[in-house]
Each structure stands twice: as C-alpha cells, then as structure tokens.
N, CA, C and O of each residue as an XYZ file, in Angstrom:
268
protein
N     -19.001    -13.211     -3.675
C     -17.863    -13.003     -4.544
C     -17.238    -14.374     -4.836
O     -16.992    -15.160     -3.921
N     -16.990    -14.648     -6.103
C     -16.376    -15.937     -6.474
C     -14.988    -16.103     -5.843
O     -14.278    -15.128     -5.596
N     -14.625    -17.353     -5.594
C     -13.352    -17.647     -4.938
C     -12.158    -17.149     -5.744
O     -11.197    -16.635     -5.172
N     -12.211    -17.298     -7.071
C     -11.097    -16.865     -7.914
C     -10.910    -15.350     -7.848
O      -9.783    -14.858     -7.780
N     -12.006    -14.630     -7.869
C     -11.934    -13.165     -7.801
C     -11.356    -12.727     -6.456
O     -10.538    -11.809     -6.391
N     -11.788    -13.388     -5.393
C     -11.279    -13.055     -4.066
C      -9.785    -13.398     -3.969
O      -9.022    -12.658     -3.348
N      -9.374    -14.491     -4.565
C      -7.961    -14.876     -4.560
C      -7.114    -13.854     -5.332
O      -6.002    -13.522     -4.923
N      -7.654    -13.364     -6.448
C      -6.945    -12.345     -7.227
C      -6.777    -11.057     -6.423
O      -5.723    -10.422     -6.456
N      -7.826    -10.686     -5.707
C      -7.764     -9.474     -4.894
C      -6.747     -9.647     -3.770
O      -5.979     -8.732     -3.475
N      -6.745    -10.818     -3.148
C      -5.782    -11.080     -2.068
C      -4.342    -11.051     -2.586
O      -3.440    -10.581     -1.893
N      -4.132    -11.551     -3.795
C      -2.797    -11.526     -4.393
C      -2.366    -10.083     -4.678
O      -1.233     -9.700     -4.388
N      -3.261     -9.301     -5.235
C      -2.957     -7.890     -5.503
C      -2.671     -7.151     -4.197
O      -1.780     -6.303     -4.138
N      -3.424     -7.473     -3.162
C      -3.228     -6.853     -1.861
C      -1.860     -7.217     -1.279
O      -1.184     -6.365     -0.704
N      -1.460     -8.461     -1.426
C      -0.146     -8.892     -0.935
C       0.979     -8.157     -1.671
O       1.973     -7.759     -1.065
N       0.810     -7.988     -2.964
C       1.824     -7.257     -3.740
C       1.910     -5.798     -3.299
O       3.001     -5.241     -3.176
N       0.755     -5.187     -3.063
C       0.743     -3.795     -2.611
C       1.371     -3.660     -1.224
O       2.082     -2.692     -0.953
N       1.110     -4.626     -0.352
C       1.722     -4.582      0.984
C       3.244     -4.632      0.876
O       3.948     -3.908      1.579
N       3.744     -5.492     -0.011
C       5.192     -5.598     -0.198
C       5.754     -4.279     -0.754
O       6.797     -3.800     -0.311
N       5.050     -3.715     -1.718
C       5.493     -2.442     -2.300
C       5.485     -1.342     -1.246
O       6.377     -0.495     -1.219
N       4.477     -1.357     -0.379
C       4.364     -0.371      0.700
C       5.558     -0.499      1.651
O       6.138      0.507      2.060
N       5.920     -1.726      1.996
C       7.078     -1.959      2.866
C       8.372     -1.516      2.185
O       9.267     -0.978      2.836
N       8.467     -1.743      0.873
C       9.655     -1.322      0.132
C       9.805      0.198      0.141
O      10.901      0.726      0.327
N       8.680      0.892     -0.063
C       8.719      2.352     -0.011
C       9.122      2.825      1.375
O       9.886      3.782      1.503
N       8.622      2.169      2.412
C       8.951      2.537      3.780
C      10.452      2.404      4.021
O      11.072      3.291      4.607
N      11.029      1.301      3.571
C      12.467      1.089      3.730
C      13.264      2.131      2.933
O      14.277      2.642      3.409
N      12.803      2.434      1.732
C      13.502      3.421      0.896
C      13.442      4.810      1.529
O      14.425      5.551      1.522
N      12.285      5.148      2.071
C      12.140      6.462      2.715
C      13.060      6.566      3.923
O      13.723      7.585      4.116
N      13.102      5.517      4.736
C      13.988      5.532      5.902
C      15.451      5.662      5.492
O      16.220      6.374      6.138
N      15.833      4.979      4.424
C      17.211      5.078      3.936
C      17.505      6.490      3.429
O      18.590      7.026      3.657
N      16.536      7.082      2.746
C      16.726      8.441      2.232
C      16.879      9.438      3.381
O      17.666     10.380      3.292
N      16.135      9.229      4.440
C      16.227     10.117      5.598
C      17.596      9.987      6.255
O      18.202     10.981      6.654
N      18.075      8.752      6.363
C      19.371      8.524      7.005
C      20.528      9.130      6.231
O      21.485      9.626      6.826
N      20.445      9.095      4.901
C      21.543      9.663      4.102
C      21.413     11.159      3.934
O      22.335     11.808      3.440
N      20.297     11.712      4.333
C      20.126     13.156      4.227
C      19.693     13.606      2.850
O      20.121     14.659      2.377
N      18.866     12.839      2.212
C      18.349     13.186      0.893
C      17.481     14.446      1.002
O      16.989     14.777      2.080
N      17.306     15.126     -0.096
C      16.519     16.361     -0.054
C      15.062     16.080      0.300
O      14.493     15.058     -0.084
N      14.481     17.009      1.036
C      13.145     16.833      1.610
C      12.071     16.652      0.543
O      11.109     15.915      0.761
N      12.215     17.300     -0.593
C      11.205     17.209     -1.649
C      11.110     15.781     -2.198
O      10.012     15.288     -2.452
N      12.239     15.128     -2.378
C      12.231     13.738     -2.867
C      11.591     12.800     -1.844
O      10.844     11.889     -2.200
N      11.897     13.039     -0.570
C      11.300     12.221      0.490
C       9.792     12.432      0.517
O       9.030     11.477      0.672
N       9.369     13.665      0.369
C       7.945     13.980      0.368
C       7.222     13.297     -0.781
O       6.104     12.810     -0.608
N       7.843     13.255     -1.943
C       7.246     12.573     -3.100
C       7.100     11.078     -2.847
O       6.091     10.469     -3.202
N       8.117     10.501     -2.231
C       8.055      9.073     -1.908
C       6.939      8.794     -0.904
O       6.225      7.798     -1.020
N       6.795      9.676      0.077
C       5.735      9.497      1.069
C       4.362      9.605      0.425
O       3.428      8.909      0.823
N       4.239     10.475     -0.568
C       2.963     10.625     -1.274
C       2.630      9.352     -2.053
O       1.481      8.909     -2.062
N       3.627      8.769     -2.702
C       3.414      7.514     -3.424
C       3.038      6.394     -2.456
O       2.173      5.568     -2.749
N       3.699      6.378     -1.303
C       3.414      5.366     -0.288
C       1.969      5.505      0.204
O       1.281      4.506      0.413
N       1.523      6.729      0.383
C       0.146      6.974      0.817
C      -0.847      6.526     -0.252
O      -1.910      5.999      0.077
N      -0.518      6.727     -1.516
C      -1.376      6.264     -2.611
C      -1.512      4.748     -2.598
O      -2.590      4.212     -2.855
N      -0.423      4.067     -2.302
C      -0.461      2.608     -2.213
C      -1.344      2.176     -1.047
O      -2.101      1.211     -1.156
N      -1.241      2.894      0.063
C      -2.067      2.559      1.223
C      -3.550      2.739      0.903
O      -4.382      1.952      1.355
N      -3.883      3.766      0.131
C      -5.272      3.976     -0.286
C      -5.766      2.812     -1.150
O      -6.892      2.342     -0.983
N      -4.922      2.355     -2.070
C      -5.288      1.211     -2.914
C      -5.496     -0.039     -2.065
O      -6.409     -0.827     -2.316
N      -4.638     -0.212     -1.058
C      -4.774     -1.355     -0.165
C      -6.105     -1.304      0.582
O      -6.775     -2.325      0.738
N      -6.479     -0.132      1.035
C      -7.739      0.011      1.763
C      -8.931     -0.334      0.883
O      -9.877     -0.977      1.339
N      -8.889      0.089     -0.367
C      -9.984     -0.209     -1.291
C     -10.103     -1.713     -1.536
O     -11.206     -2.257     -1.582
N      -8.958     -2.379     -1.693
C      -8.990     -3.823     -1.910
C      -9.481     -4.552     -0.661
O     -10.239     -5.517     -0.761
N      -9.053     -4.094      0.509
C      -9.513     -4.715      1.752
C     -11.023     -4.549      1.911
O     -11.697     -5.450      2.410
N     -11.552     -3.412      1.494
C     -12.997     -3.186      1.566
C     -13.754     -4.140      0.642
O     -14.888     -4.515      0.936
N     -13.137     -4.531     -0.466
C     -13.782     -5.476     -1.376
C     -13.820     -6.880     -0.778
O     -14.765     -7.635     -1.009
N     -12.793     -7.222     -0.012
C     -12.727     -8.551      0.585
C     -13.664     -8.662      1.801
O     -14.406     -9.633      1.951
N     -13.604     -7.651      2.647
C     -14.391     -7.678      3.878
C     -15.681     -6.891      3.639
O     -15.636     -5.672      3.474
N     -16.818     -7.567      3.617
C     -18.071     -6.860      3.363
C     -18.483     -5.985      4.548
O     -18.159     -6.275      5.700
N     -19.199     -4.920      4.237
C     -19.728     -4.040      5.278
C     -20.871     -4.748      5.981
O     -21.781     -5.269      5.335
N     -20.825     -4.766      7.290
C     -21.893     -5.390      8.058
C     -22.628     -4.271      8.800
O     -22.058     -3.579      9.644
N     -23.883     -4.119      8.468
C     -24.685     -3.102      9.116
C     -25.343     -3.745     10.338
O     -26.156     -4.662     10.223
N     -24.969     -3.238     11.495
C     -25.488     -3.834     12.732
C     -26.835     -3.256     13.095
O     -27.421     -3.642     14.107
C-alpha cells in the first residue's frame, strides 16, 4: 500500500476515533440528565456504526497474516 494512501487511512481513522469519543461523551451526558431512552439508543447505534468503520479502516492498515 502506498504511503500516501496509508496516511489518508490513518487520518480518517483518527477522525473517526475522535467522533467515537464525542458520541461517548454525549451519551454519558444524556444518561446523566435523564434523556429519553430512545434517543440514547439511537446515539449508541450511531456510535456502533462508527466503531464498525474504524474496524474496517484498521483492517486495511494491518494486513492479515496467515500463520
């Protein structure tokens, strides 16, 4: 994989990690204020989608090694 492509993937991954942390903080704040459960559930679903995207990008960076 070319260095530029790998750098782009790492940058996208860093942005997703930050977004994931932001969702985590927002969810915790919503729980503390007693927000309705449906809104919290939607936020958790979005957070899980971000985690899936992060996993896919990490798989592109780290090649599978068949032992």
